[in-house]
N, C-alpha and C positions, 0 to 999 in steps of 0.2 A: 518478507513478509504479504499478508494479502488482505481483502478492506472488502468488506460487505457491507449491503445496509439492511439493518436490520430491522427496519420500521416501515410499516404500509402507509403511510397516511404524510409519507415525502411529496409534496406536490407534483414535483421534475426529480430529475436527475441532481446531484448533487457534484459540482463542479472542484477537482484538486487544482484551484492554479496555481500554488508554489511549488510545485514541484517541477522536473526540468523542461525546458521546452525543449531543447537538443541539447548535445555532448558535443562541443566544439575539442574536443583534446584525443581522444580516443575512440574513434565509431565502431571499429572493429568487434571492439571487446565490452565497450557501455552503452547503456540504452539510449537509443534515438530520439527520447524524448518520454516521459510520465506523464506530463499534464494531461489530464482528462478527464469525463465523467465517467462516475459513478453510478450503477441504478441499481431501484429492490429488483430481485429476478420477475421475469413476467411468462405469465403458465405459456401464454402463445408462443414467447418468441422460445422458450424453450423445447413446445411441439415441437416447432419448424425445426430449430435448431438439433434435436436429435432424429428427424425423420430425414436432414438434410437436405429439405426444400431451403433452397439460396437464392436460386433468382430465374425469372424467366427469360428462356435463351433463345428469344425471338421466333422460335420452330411451335409455341403453345406454349400451356399455362404452366407455370412453376414445377418441377415434379424433382423427384431424386435424383441427385447427379448433376443437373444442370448446372452447365459453368458461371460462374461472374466474369457477365461482359457488357452489362452498365448498370447505370446507378440504382436503378430499383432491384435492390437485394435485402432478402429477408433469413437472417439477419443480417447488420450492417457487414462487411467482409470482414474487418477486423475483429468480428468476432465468432470466424468460423469455426466447427470444431476442428475438423481434417482440412489443412489447406491443399489448395488440388494440383493433383499429381504423389500427394502424399500418402502411404500404405492407411486403409480404410476410410478413404476420403468418399464421404456419399452416406454420411448421419452415424449413426448410435447403434448397432444390433445387441440384441440380446446375448450374452455370453457366457462361457460353462468352463472351466480349469482344471488342471490337475489340482490334487491334493497336496503333492509335495514335490520338490527338484524332480525331475525327470534322470535316470543316472545312463551315463552311455558310457558303449556302442549298449543302444537298443536294439537287440536279435529278432528281426520278426520270422517267423515260419509260420507252417500250416496253418498251426494249433493256435496260434494268439493275434491274426490278422484280420477278422473284423470289427467294421465300428459300424453301430447303428444309432444311426439318425434322424430327428425332424423335426421339422421347424413350424409346425402350426399344432393346435389344441381343438380336441385330441390328438394324442399324435399318430401317423401312419408311419411306422419308421422306414427308412430307408438301408439297406444293410451295402456296404462299403467293401472292397477285400485288398487289402493296402499289402503292395508285394514283398516279399519274402528277400530277407537281407540284412547284410549287418550297418546301421545306420549311426554313425562315431559324430555326428553333428546335429544340434538341435535342425539347422538351414537344411539338413540331406533329409531328416525325415520329415518336414512340413511339406518339402519340394515331394516327396512320396505319399501321402496324408492326400495332400492337394489335388493329386494327377486323378486319384480316384474319385475325391471329394466333393471337388468344383462343380464337374459335369451333371452332377444331381440337381444342381440349382439350388439347392437346401443350405448350404452352410463351406466356410472355408477354415483352413485350419491355420493359426497364428501362434507368437510366443508371447507370452507375457514382460512389461517392462524389462524384467530382470535377465530375460532369455533362459530362462528354466523350467516355466513349467508351460505347459501345449492349450492353447485356449483355442475353444471350439466356438463359432460363429454363426447367428444368423444370417443371412444375403440378404434379409428384409430387415431396415432399419427401423428407429422410433417407438412412439409408446404404444404396446403391445407387441411388439417383436419376441418370439418365443423359441425357446431353445429346450431338444432334450437331448439326450443319448440313453439308451440301454444298455443290456450288460452285452455287450460285442467280449468280444475275446481281447480284442488289444486294449482293454478297460484297463489292465493291470500295467502292462511296463510304462503306458502312461500316467499311469496313477489318477486317471478317471473313476470318480467314484461311481458304482452302478445304478440306473437313473438318476443322472443327475436332469437338475430343468432348470428354467429360469426364465418370467416375463419381464419385459421391461413396463415397469408400471408410468400411472399419468401423469405428466410433470407437475402439477400439483403437490401429489406426495413426494415426491424428488424433494419438492424445495421445500416441505414440511421437514424430511428426514434431512437437508441439509443444512438449513440458515430457515428455519422459523420463525415467523416475522413474530419482535415481543409487543408488548403491552409496556407504552414509557411507565417508571423510568427500567423498566429489565435495560441490561447489560448486552444481551444478544447469545445464543449457542452455535455459531456456526461452526461446523463440520465435515468441511473436505478432504479428510484425510484418507489415505487410499485405503485402507480397513472400512469405512464409513461410503465411497463410492464405489464400492466394490457389493458390499453386501444391497447398497440403494439401487446400483445400477448393473450389477451384471462384470462380467468378466473382461469383456472384451475393450483393449486397449484405447481407444477411442473416449472408452465412459471416462474417462484422466480430464479431458478435455471439458469436461461440464460442471469442475472446479475452479475455471478462468470466467465463465461466464457467473456462477452464482459469487463468486468473492474471488476478483481478479487478480493477479499477483503483482508486484511491485519489488523491481531489485531493490535493497538497501542501501542505495546512494546517501552521501551525505547528507544530502536535501531531502530525500525524503524521511530520513529519522528525524530531520528536525523540525519536517512538516509535523511527523506526531510529537515531538516534545510540544512544542510552540504554534506552529502553524495551522495550515487547514483541515487536516487531519486530527489535529487535538482542540481544536473544536466541536466539531462534529462528534466527540467523544464526551465531552461535557453533559454533566447531568442537570444541568440546566438549559442545555441548546431546545431549541422552539421552533418550528418549520416558517410560521408566522403568526407574534405575539400578539397580531394586532387583530385574529381570524376571533372571530366570538363577539367584538364590540358593535354596537348598536349604528350602522352606517349613516342612516338618516329615521327622523321620526316617523310611528307609524312599522315599520319594517324590521318582524324579529331578527337577533343576532345569532347568529351560528354557534355551536360548540364550540370554544377555544381549543387548541392542541394543546395536549399535556406535554411535560416539560420530561426530554429523557433524550440519552444521547441517541445519534442516528446511524451510527456503522460501529462495526468491530474489528478491530484489526489481530487477525492471528498472525502465529509464526508460520513459514514456510510448510511446517506440516499440516496446516488446514486446519487445525484445531485449539492449541495450545496458547494464551494470549500471550500479545508480542510482550516482548520482554524487557524491564528496564536496562539488563547489562548490554542492550545493542544500543544504549544512549552516546552521540555525539555532543562535540565540544559544541559551545553557543557561543555567538561573538561577543567577546569581553575584553577590553581596553585593559592591560596592565601597568601599562609606564607609555607617556607621551614624552620625548627627549628635545630640545631645539639645537642646532647645532651640530647634531648628529647623522650622518657621518662628518659632513663639511658644515662649514657658517650659511647659516640660512635654512638650511636644511629640517626635517622634522624626522623624526625615526618614531613608530607605536608599535608595540609589542602587545602578545596578548595570544588569544587562543579563537580559533573560530574566524577568521578576517576576510580570509578571501580564499580563492580556487582558481587554480589555474587553469583547470577545465573549461571555464565561463568566463572569458574575454571582456566583460560589462559584467560581473558579477554582486563588484563591490564598488561603491560607494562613498567618498569621505568629503564631509562638510568640515570645511578649518575655520574658524571666528576670530576675531579678534574679540583683546578682551577688554568687557566696558568701561574696567577703570582708564582704557585709554582711548577712547571714543568721548567726545565734548557731547554731553544733553542733548542740545539740537540738533546735532544730525543724529544722536539716536531716535531721537523723536521726530524725526522726517521721514523724508519719503527715501533716504536710503538706510536708516536704521544699522546696526552693527556691522562693517563691513565681513564679507565672506566670499568664500570660493567652494566651489562645488565642483569633485573631482571626480571624472572615469577611472576604471582600471585600467583599462586600455591607453586612456592616455597616460598616467604615470608611465606604466612601463615600457612604453613606446621613449618616454623622456631621460635623456642621457645629458645634464649639463654642468659646469667647473666640477666635473670629476665624480658627480653622483649618477648611479644608474635607479631609476624609478622600481621599484618594487613592490609586489602585492604577495602576499603568501598568506597560508593559515595562523602563522604566527606575528609574522611581522609584514609592514608597510614602510616603506621609505618614500618622501615625497622629497624632491630636488628641487631646492630656494628659487627657481625659474618660475614655480607653480603656483608659490604662495604669495603673489602680489595681487588685491583688488586693482579694480580697474581706474579708481582713486590713487591706485601708487603706493598705497600703505604696506606694506610687509609682515606678514604674519607668520614668519616661523618664528615666534619669539615667544621666553616665557609668558605666560598669561594668557596665551592662545588659547582659545579651545581646540576639541577634535572630537568627532563623532564620526563612527562607522556602522555603515550598513551595507550587510552581507547579501543579496539576494531580497528573500521580505521581510528580513530580520535584524534588527538594529543592537548596535550594542548596548549594554543594560548590565543593573547590578542582578549577578545570577550569583546560584550555585546548586551542588548538587549531591548534597549530604545533608539535607533536614529530614526530620522527622513531623510526625503527627502524635506528640504525645499523650495530648488528654482531649475530649469532645465531650462538653455541659453545654444545655439548653442553646445549642443552634451554634455554640463559638469554640472553634478549636486553637488547641495552644500549639502553637508551629516551634520547634528547637533547631538546632544547628544549622543556622543560618550564616555559617562560617568568612561566606566572603561581603557581607552585608555593608553596602557604604551609608544609604542614607534612607534609608527606612522613616516614615513618618504617619502617624496616624491621623485620622479626619481626614476632612476636607476633598473627601473622593478618590485617597491615596489606597492604591489594592497591589498584592504578591499573585502573583500565579503559581501555582504549584503541578507539576506532571511526575508522569512515573509510578502513580500509586498501583497498589494492585487493589483497591477497594476504587473502584471509580467516582464516588461520592468525595472522595479528598485531591481530586484533580477539577480545577478551575483555577478562575479569576475571580478572587474573593478581597472584601473590602477589609484595612486592615483596621481595627479595635481598639487594638492599643502596643504599645514597645516592652516589654517585660524585662530585656537588656540588651545587651550590643547582640545578642545569636537567638532573641527569642521575641515572638508577637503573638498576638492571639487574633483572630479574623473572625468575620460571619460565614457558617454555613452551616447553613440547615440540613444538609445528606454529611456532615461529617463521621466519619467513624475512625476512632482512635485505635494506637496500636497497630497501622497498619502495615500488613507481609511487608513493604518492600522500606518501611525505617530506614531512615541511615542514607537512604541511598535515593531519595525524593528532588527531583530539579526544583528550584524557586528561583521567578526569575520578576523586577519588577517593571512593567508594559513598557514606560517610556523609555526614549532613549537616552544615555547619558553621556554628557556633554563632559568631557574630560580634559582635564587642566595641563597644559604643557608645561613641563619643568625645564 
């Protein structure tokens, strides 16, 4: 998935706090950590990014190709378009490419060996002659072209991401970078169109083409697809790195997908999101109020192709308990089953709270300092415990708590029928939820929800609410007050942005925000 900030009025970066801080399970193949800030693209940063201005190398002012050797980097080292030592390090130059895949072997003779190139406008062409021969691979062909092209100081030859097209790119990166080829005789075997030209546009032009700022409640039109990058930034392979500055890519781990469903990402996607609801109020008499910020989503989330809205078919299981049984597998133990309960990759990702049944605690004790006795158990504590023949277990579908962990400080045993359990996995608490809801009707700012097949205890009034995510219409996503219970599988909600007949009806995820205390049987 890719995440881009689409509003221009956010006072600062947006923090995605509920993504993985680090992977503790399989570091070679999984993200080292995805918790980060995301920001609206900045024209100054992008200009430096394109030019390859990274940092002062202590020998002079920052210029193209300076090594990153201290903390004063422009931009931050983590956003460098091309890492030091990698092909293309030094910014993003203008580039043009073959119109179709090159067919090998490429046979160069005295009749098809000239390349005419210029990197300034109006063009003053320099002609180079490639050595005759039969070139069986792209690598061999590029070596032969660069042998005569690089000494001109004007351009270099490389290939695109598929390795099938020849790319001619300027040696000068950044805004205004220019490349043009004329009717050299080598154009035909390289599938280079006669008189191709490209000029790198200004940073603001690029931002407007890839992630134009929206006027809330618009939902954004991010397009960092390969095709749009080629049209906007030219054919240089380094141009693809701009996508991560405009809309950073996140690996679609379980935690990231759950953030999209009900976490930080989902909140920034709400049509009711506001940078600062207090903005626009009068601070003190005699001082005029600032104009309020309008409500509308702060971000857009797209697929890895750079433009398709992130789809509901990627949704993951949210934490839900389906059963909690005492004396299983052994006397005094509790076994909890469900979905999305834990993840072995994150050693302390799951917390379980076990409380005594209220009916077994004297009213005086409940009202006193102690209240209802409980224990709070961390995942690491459970999986390290093996007593009485029971090995503690925390997985996505099962939590086994040995009896030795279920005794309060006062000596009360909690692994008994009538106790209650709550499970919190990372930032998500177990709750009532389902994944087959629909918005069947909308009228008078009231939406009707159906398909609430896992409903347990939805109640109208008194601030009870329900959260909907995964809707195709942005106005149907959010947390809404429940107005009435129509049936065991249907409620009405207050939603001024509602849209009836959502394109994802039948697959909308719903949840009640409050954690569920599941009774042990």
